[in-house]
PAVEXGU-491008 format. One record per residue (C-alpha): x, y, z negated. Coordinates in steps of 0.001 Angstrom, whole numbers, padded with zeros to 6 digits, always signed. Layout:
N
XYZ...
% end
This chain:
783
+044094-087711+000040+045692-084857+001939+043537-081854+002686+042745-081598+006378+043532-078116+007672+042934-076946+011205+043868-073430+012288+042310-071982+015426+044377-069710+017664+043054-066306+018690+042051-064813+022002+041212-061188+022726+037455-061660+022675+037087-065109+021197+038542-067533+018712+039622-070651+020577+040782-073908+019023+044360-074780+019845+047118-077263+019055+048023-077194+015397+051319-077173+013528+051845-079678+010762+050618-078395+007392+053303-077038+005066+053066-079766+002468+055469-079986-000442+059055-080710+000521+060060-084133-000873+063326-082901-002347+061569-080204-004343+058556-082098-005661+058708-083205-009267+058300-086902-010025+055840-085905-012739+052232-085849-011602+050292-083004-013163+046655-082745-014167+045234-079212-014047+042363-077629-015969+041081-074237-017062+041126-072793-020526+037362-072415-020788+035853-068945-020660+032808-069624-018442+032409-066742-016029+034197-063474-016539+033806-061936-013067+031356-060896-010381+029252-063569-008667+027745-061888-005568+026142-064940-003949+024232-068101-004956+023042-070276-002063+020623-073203-002326+020355-075729+000484+016788-075720+001802+016498-079448+002436+018777-081281-000017+017816-080896-003682+020504-079831-006168+022908-078751-003431+023933-075266-004557+026936-073085-003796+028213-069953-005520+030748-067481-004207+032915-064987-006038+034668-061849-004864+038227-062806-005868+037977-066321-007308+036987-068688-004500+033704-070584-004233+032000-073447-006024+029585-076355-005565+027076-077272-008253+027336-080715-009885+023879-081555-011146+024902-084510-013324+027182-082423-015540+025583-079046-014868+028981-077653-013970+030528-076026-010905+033404-077484-008887+035928-075077-007375+036392-075658-003632+039306-073389-002677+042147-074170-005076+044160-075366-002059+044536-071770-000816+048212-070830-000889+049984-067590-001650+050540-066760+002023+046749-066662+002556+045734-065417-000881+042960-063305+000641+040966-066466+001356+040044-066476-002337+037723-063538-001598+034499-065076-000238+032205-062571+001431+029528-065085+002491+028559-068759+002531+026054-070803+004534+024835-074346+003893+023427-076313+006824+019732-077234+006379+019931-079992+009033+023223-081763+008368+023522-080850+004727+027112-082045+004474+028156-079009+006509+029031-075772+004749+030750-072551+005832+032568-069729+004037+033565-066337+005415+036787-065361+003647+039149-062408+003400+039468-060092+000424+039988-056589+001839+039261-054793+005093+042105-052408+004198+045802-053192+004554+045845-054383+000928+045258-057831+002415+047985-058436+005017+046005-061149+006808+042881-061177+008924+039791-062958+007689+038684-066461+008620+035743-068811+008699+036231-071974+006676+034137-074918+007838+033571-078267+006162+031624-081403+007010+031989-082993+003564+030299-080475+001255+033458-078398+000895+035788-081140-000312+037993-080469+002729+038038-077498+005085+039034-076437+008542+040090-072866+009282+039036-070650+012185+041010-067425+011966+039313-064202+013038+040803-061184+014809+039569-058814+012096+039573-058499+008330+036740-059313+005938+035883-057786+002571+035194-060324-000145+036163-057700-002748+034965-054629-000856+031821-052545-001356+028827-054391+000067+030042-057847-000921+026741-058585-002648+024523-057723+000296+022749-060489+002221+024683-063467+003502+026648-062486+006604+026861-066163+007581+023764-068068+008715+023117-071461+010325+020391-071539+012954+017937-074178+011652+016635-074762+015174+020152-075495+016490+022497-076124+013599+025603-076162+015798+025054-072418+016123+026290-070274+013256+026141-066474+013136+028479-064051+011369+027824-060397+010654+031124-058518+010714+032237-055361+008904+034315-052476+010268+032339-052112+013500+033178-055592+014762+029541-056432+015444+027783-059798+015489+029724-063018+016092+028589-066522+016946+029881-070089+017013+028176-072847+018956+030412-075701+017787+029832-075855+014037+032163-072963+013238+035229-074265+015071+035431-071395+017565+033918-067927+017473+033219-065111+019892+031528-061744+019703+027894-061572+020769+028639-059222+023629+025102-057950+024077+024413-057154+020433+023844-053401+020597+024751-051983+017174+027864-052609+015024+026594-050319+012240+027854-046937+011089+027196-046632+007336+030199-045366+005348+030091-044532+001635+032957-042050+001518+035280-041509+004495+037926-039850+002295+038463-042887+000070+040175-045867+001786+038267-048336-000360+034900-046713+000429+035562-045660+004017+034783-048899+005829+031752-049236+008080+029527-051809+006382+028681-053212+009786+026302-056113+010399+024952-057201+007026+022763-060314+007266+021009-062765+009591+017663-064427+008903+015395-066797+010824+011642-066954+011338+011320-070733+011527+007739-070712+012776+008107-068257+015637+011753-068789+016492+012781-065172+015954+016224-064188+014702+016492-061018+012596+019711-059127+011977+020150-056350+009417+022545-053530+010314+024083-050794+008164+022565-047950+010175+019696-046006+008578+018515-044839+012002+018488-048292+013565+018609-050895+010764+016928-054034+012133+017156-056074+015324+015333-059141+016566+015901-061759+019236+013055-063873+020588+015165-065822+023094+017688-067600+020861+020119-064717+020774+020276-064014+024494+018868-060494+024098+018273-058172+021148+015830-055345+020531+015337-052855+017682+012353-053750+015528+009688-051033+015899+009133-048980+012783+012195-050300+011013+013983-046957+010731+010971-045316+009106+010431-048269+006784+014022-048971+005784+016206-045949+006517+015013-043450+003929+013828-043528+000312+013014-040295-001495+015488-038450+000699+018277-041024+000250+019708-042586+003386+019199-046312+002789+020223-049550+004450+018586-053012+004569+020520-054717+001806+019007-058224+001747+016157-060193+003297+014004-063222+002527+011514-065021+004768+008147-066480+003780+007569-068809+006719+004192-069973+005416+002598-066527+005313+004705-065049+008090+006432-062313+006110+009954-060938+006214+010860-059140+002972+013657-056571+003002+015097-054672+000054+016960-051421+000624+019526-049376-001244+021248-046042-000773+024547-047716-001677+025915-051100-000577+026800-052004-004182+027738-053739-006341+028214-050466-008201+027128-047007-007122+029636-044885-005273+027325-041928-004643+024440-040425-006632+020813-040939-005711+017840-038608-005953+014560-040201-006988+014243-043869-006102+017374-045257-004520+015694-048121-002687+012459-049907-001898+010966-053227-000838+009325-053498+002562+007265-056372+003938+007153-057013+007672+004261-059100+008997+006151-061037+011638+003243-061760+013976+001823-058215+014114+004896-056097+013391+003112-054236+010599+005229-052733+007821+003938-052517+004236+005732-050719+001427+005471-053050-001584+007993-051298-003817+007191-051849-007513+005771-048661-008960+007297-048910-012403+010665-048704-014097+010636-048017-017861+013533-045599-017441+012269-043625-014435+013333-043929-010773+014540-047289-009509+018254-046884-008667+018148-049391-005835+017585-053092-005365+020184-055839-005521+018592-059196-004669+015396-060718-003313+014205-064330-003203+011065-066231-002165+009645-069326-003863+009382-071828-001025+007213-074162-003092+004728-071379-003813+004646-069026-000803+003515-065603-001884+005705-065718-004992+008847-063621-004744+011304-061882-007046+013644-058928-006765+016303-057370-008966+017489-053854-009552+021156-053038-009052+022890-050593-011368+019950-049930-013651+022675-049433-016221+020585-048399-019194+019201-050244-020928+019338-053261-018607+018724-054584-015123+015141-055498-014279+013819-058607-012582+010521-058069-010776+008121-060917-009986+005069-061011-007727+002711-063921-007080+000640-062123-004433+003190-061313-001734+004169-058046-003339+000755-056478-003922+001392-056394-007675+004489-056868-009789+005467-057749-013326+008792-056850-014930+011163-058912-017043+011209-056448-019959+009478-053297-021110+009461-050986-024076+007835-047862-025346+009946-045107-026869+010372-045726-030579+009337-049390-030372+011239-052606-029870+011938-053794-026364+009856-056805-025282+011419-059482-023071+009868-062379-021227+012864-064581-022011+015643-065067-024539+019249-064941-023340+021167-067904-024819+024859-067021-024604+026082-069936-026735+028312-071242-023944+029888-067813-023415+029938-066133-026839+032049-063272-025510+028959-061941-023701+027962-060167-026898+031083-057996-026393+031623-058465-030142+028997-055798-030669+025455-055387-031902+023878-052779-029663+020862-051079-031149+017580-050245-029494+016691-051431-026001+020305-051802-024816+021073-055333-025942+024599-056635-026234+023668-059723-024158+021942-058223-021161+019852-059656-018364+022838-058538-016373+024298-055741-014343+025062-055582-010615+022530-058375-009953+022742-059144-006237+022814-062954-006271+019212-063969-007020+017792-067325-005910+014777-069474-006759+015442-073157-006123+013583-074031-002884+012826-077495-004350+011842-076469-007888+009793-073368-008698+010923-073549-012321+014620-073110-011549+016239-069782-010812+019851-068628-010942+021254-065153-010731+024754-063727-010730+025992-060635-012528+029240-058766-012928+030296-061383-015468+028089-064454-015359+025640-066858-013743+022369-067081-015656+019648-069631-015064+016533-071293-016379+014344-074283-015587+011247-072676-017144+010623-069856-014704+006923-070437-014040+006153-069830-017708+006471-066170-016725+003124-066416-014919+001149-067278-018056+002626-064595-020305+000522-061669-019186+001533-058060-019743+004332-057007-022077+002996-053615-023183-000529-052620-024191-002216-049790-026079-003565-049535-029585-006779-047762-030599-004938-044455-030680-003840-044932-027087-000208-045504-028072+001888-048008-026116+002636-051128-028132+004382-054446-027473+002091-057425-026951+002913-060884-028326+004132-063374-025727+005674-066844-025826+009204-066425-024474+011185-068962-022482+014984-069293-022520+017620-068347-019974+020989-070088-020323+024565-069633-019224+024959-071499-015933+028593-070625-015234+030220-073732-016705+033238-074360-014495+033244-070895-012913+036472-069253-014067+037465-065921-012559+038851-063751-015332+041630-061291-014537+044564-062601-016582+047380-060135-017228+049429-061840-019929+049567-065136-021847+051215-066075-025127+051413-069695-026300+052133-070163-029994+051681-073916-030209+048109-074838-031059+046985-071300-030233+046794-069676-026807+046301-065912-026612+045375-064213-023347+045157-060555-022346+042589-059889-019633+041253-056973-017686+037482-056384-017868+036794-058962-020604+039574-058153-023122+041158-061570-023673+040767-064559-025933+042321-066590-028723+041921-070281-027911+042556-072992-030492+040477-075401-028402+041045-075022-024666+037737-076720-023865+035643-074207-025809+034633-070672-024823+035451-068093-027470+034426-064552-028439+036594-061878-026851+039419-060253-028776+037939-056754-028861+035081-054953-027140+036160-051943-025076+039780-053138-024963+041065-054591-021681+044235-056509-022461+047444-056021-020519+050439-057129-022620+051107-059485-025539+053988-060416-027800+054519-062236-031089+057198-062356-033771+059338-065407-033051+060108-066021-036747+056520-065397-037817+054104-066372-034991+051118-065348-037097+051987-061763-036170+050714-060960-032659+050558-057591-030923+048741-056515-027795+048298-053433-025644+045411-052704-023337+043280-050147-021565+040574-048564-023686+037349-046671-023224+036366-043534-025081+034788-045471-027941+037892-047521-028816+040478-046013-031092+043733-047603-029960+045611-049084-027023+047718-051240-029369+046211-053853-031667+047840-056086-034271+046943-059436-035837+048719-060896-038848+046630-064082-039010+047353-065700-035653+044595-063843-033819+041696-064467-036195+041332-060746-036906+042780-057610-035290+043526-054099-036510+044057-050952-034496+047377-049183-034347+047405-045389-034287+046375-043882-030960+048646-041385-029225+046660-038348-028111+048260-037792-024720+048042-041380-023458+045089-041841-021048+042638-044693-021452+044413-046610-018692+047843-046186-020276+048045-049704-021679+051694-050315-020911+053609-053117-022631+054345-054064-026239+057142-055937-027976+057769-056947-031570+061081-057929-033073+061682-061538-034047+061154-060740-037748+058089-058499-037144+059932-055534-038701+059587-053242-035670+056839-052847-033086+057547-051079-029785+055108-049767-027230+055857-048369-023783+052679-046641-022520+051912-046445-018810+050437-043665-016657+052032-040999-018821+055274-039085-019268+055484-040203-022896+058592-042299-023520+058347-045581-025476+057551-045356-029175+058402-047468-032203+056692-048346-035475+058006-050001-038622+054570-050257-040255+052754-052328-037592+051496-049308-035694+050211-047081-038479+052738-044450-037412+054866-044025-034278+058247-042421-033583+059876-041806-030193+062513-044277-029023+065791-042777-027880+067468-043685-024620+064574-045035-022530+062621-043486-019654+058813-043412-019662+057227-046635-018445+060209-048875-019190+059424-052564-019708+060460-053880-023119+061088-057323-024645+062596-058443-027933+065332-060988-028398+063838-064255-029667+066689-064922-032108+068315-061672-033268+065743-059318-034854+068009-056326-034282+068088-056695-030508+065489-055384-028065+065805-055124-024261+064325-052810-021643+064284-052534-017850+063454-049633-015547+064237-048978-011886+067150-051382-011597+068725-050359-014911+068899-052662-017926+069001-051373-021499+069770-052934-024876+069130-051861-028459+071014-053268-031430+069090-051333-034089+065685-052987-033656+064611-050648-030869+065379-047264-032431+067961-046385-029753+068825-047957-026391+071930-047926-024233+072232-048710-020545+074262-051910-020235+075681-050749-016903+074547-053921-015161+074469-053766-011366+072772-055734-008622+069297-055906-010131+066324-054971-007936+065181-051369-008245+061519-052321-007666+059243-055342-007489+060023-056444-011056+056757-057177-012820+058385-058598-015913+061374-060138-017597+061406-062641-020463+063834-063748-023167+064526-067437-023836+063648-068702-027327+066463-070188-029395+069203-068569-027313+070345-065114-028315+071010-062828-025363+069488-065129-022717+067341-062900-020506+065543-063907-017294+064237-061383-014762+061818-062123-011905+061808-059946-008808+059613-059701-005743+059005-056995-003165+057353-056542+000199+060379-054586+001440+063042-056570+003246+065838-054356+001921+064927-055036-001723+066502-058101-003311+064080-060691-004664+064550-063798-006743+065356-064795-010299+068269-063388-012323+069767-064727-015551+071917-063056-018183+073602-064875-021059+075144-061809-022691+072162-059613-023442+071931-058010-020019+075541-056906-019557+076157-059257-016646+073718-061112-014419+073715-064091-012088+071136-064534-009363+069743-068081-009226+070642-068990-005664+067928-071618-005212+065093-069156-005777+064116-066869-002906+061397-064949-004754+060035-065059-008288+056726-063644-009505+056871-064581-013180+058954-066648-015581+058311-068259-018980+059540-070935-021372+058254-074076-023077+059382-077035-025117+062652-078590-023971+062723-082037-022384+065277-083137-024982+065606-082111-028608+068921-080344-028070+068158-079204-024520+067505-075788-023049+063854-074689-023120+061894-075790-020081+061718-072855-017662+058598-072269-015580+058298-069873-012687+055867-068995-009946+058338-068736-007114+059534-069551-003635+062302-072140-003570+063936-073089-000256+060923-071661+001548+058397-073581-000584+055864-071576-002600+054740-073100-005842+054972-073478-009595+058452-074738-010470+060090-076176-013583+063688-076503-014637+064804-078601-017606+068537-077975-017313+068827-074245-017824+068019-073276-014248+070457-075426-012251+067757-077568-010621+064119-076712-009847+061197-078962-009043+057702-078075-007909+055077-079306-010352+051886-078227-008577+050704-079757-005290+048979-078665-002094+045515-079114-003566+046381-076889-006534+047825-073557-005386+045203-071019-006594+046139-068339-004043+048267-065743-005846+049019-067510-009133+051520-067221-011945+052186-063514-012383+051810-064464-016030+053270-067871-016873+054541-069648-019955+055146-073112-021283+053918-074523-024571+056435-074517-027451+055104-077809-028879+054151-079893-025805+056798-080709-023223+055600-080233-019679+052554-078124-020494+052422-074855-018568+049899-072007-018655+049537-069601-015760+047305-066818-014532+045140-067663-011544+041327-067771-011502+041399-067519-015275+044054-069314-017280+045059-072574-015605+047052-075082-017614+048774-078248-016518+049932-081364-018358+051974-084297-017173+049246-086756-016194+050714-089882-017773
% end
């Protein structure tokens, strides 16, 4: 079935539906006859989950949103998540950043997503509202006249989208950047600004930093379902909360809100999230001095608090928990109310970095609180639950932290926090890497206190019966993939944030390659694939940017670290076909590429290359290594000791993220080029003589990445895979005849926004391709 896509045209003050062009489906002459099936190499998680949204009336209907990896719907039968935005194409890649979602409590088939990744010019497009009437299986698009920030500061604050339960055709949107409050009265099809809403917000983290300089704007909308009031939270410490008692016709500041919400221990704070207890008539609001998900400015004392508004009387009550084992509370991240047991609510800290985030729980509307863990100095930490990371073994970070700072934490940057409105025992929360959940939550209430005192008055841990919290991110894949190497039976990935993985079973999550090492580049010795090398960013505790494995990725050793290379100087690595020489070109430094003949134990400068040059080895001749920098191509014939400019002309001077060398064909080099500048040539270039002369592949308009896999025929040229634009069609393309003809192998339902900057085929399985997208996506010919 084709995806239905409707794009609304824009007016000056409103978004108005208009006539629609035909969708840009695959061009028949370019589409491969092979039908592909697509899956993820399983990691489970690997990125920030800022929102988890339960439907209030339909059990087991749950959505999760990510900052750069689309959004998901829960599948109760398999306990997995289904991605809903893989149809997003490269031209609208920003739609993969989801800043808010709303699920309709009346017609539960309806769901909405506010999309757009950056409010800066990093995202060339404006934001949009996606609307669906089939649980997100298909979507319509209402474009907005402003940008949205799915990956901006504040993305974990309350949901900016909200469906009015009293009139579910009406949907509200809180906008960033001073664009105010917006409203749709036709199920999200058209939108206009609420002209009489008085305050667009004014809170800015740091006006000197483009990423931190945006006005956080209108943050969240919530509904009092018993009294018909609509509350709106605004990023303005002096005027943070508004209410309408006439269905949005007029708006007034809530009395006392500035005093209750705008200051905490001298920190200017904003109303970060809200939750309504309709039974008892309370509106709960958590505050923070920083929009999150990580702190951009320091706090003094407590960085946030929890306030309870009695809706009927307008009385404010400070119910902030009084205790944090490590001192002041840095600020709150999430808040949720148990709808089955009104009076029970939970909140989370945000950026309580050491030793862990805290979950707070109250069963008396915030009068008293219990915490998820506690410890006394010199004693073991006591936790209410055990974290079972079996389905994401990398969460241990390959380490064994001592003391109260566990390797597998309750989380960090917890802003998505939700108790199932239909089941008091189920809770889910999102972190900077994971979704955690349990179906035993109410066991908390029988555990009692965690810490007591002995006869000497010393604090001691008390025995409790723990329950278990599990990984609940199965199907959520949002790792930042920088490079991929397929060895045949083994897939190695280099990833930012979570290091990278060695997969021998693509359906099983694995431990990460190395804690503290964020992978950037990979290579292997063509004649001895057991030898793999990688380069990555490192923190202060890790000894080397370059790591080496001689047993196909089972174990890794550190190469020598160069003193003057910064932690972020990962650069690229290459190893000769016979593993005799290892080359590394660091980045973010003036140091020129270096070479080792003892697998990185010692390094010597390479002659003839500028700093930052990209390097690749020939896949046949162990004496030949290639390099590219600023439009110039270089070749070495002494295993990388010295390089000479080949004198080649016509190559792009910028926009070249990589070049690759074809296996089995000495001197066959392929270079992919892309640029945002019209005057810079883009496309795919091929050399058959080691980079001396080049031919541009005329069919390809733009190429992001290129890689090789098993040939279609035993004596044929390796299958070539590229993420490219061919005859105006974006997609993943394959050639089986050396680059003369190209066919698109993905389809309109599988585009993954900006995909394929890293791409390779499999050397043992014809047709299989691996590519970077939301994690590592791989495709096989379906039949």
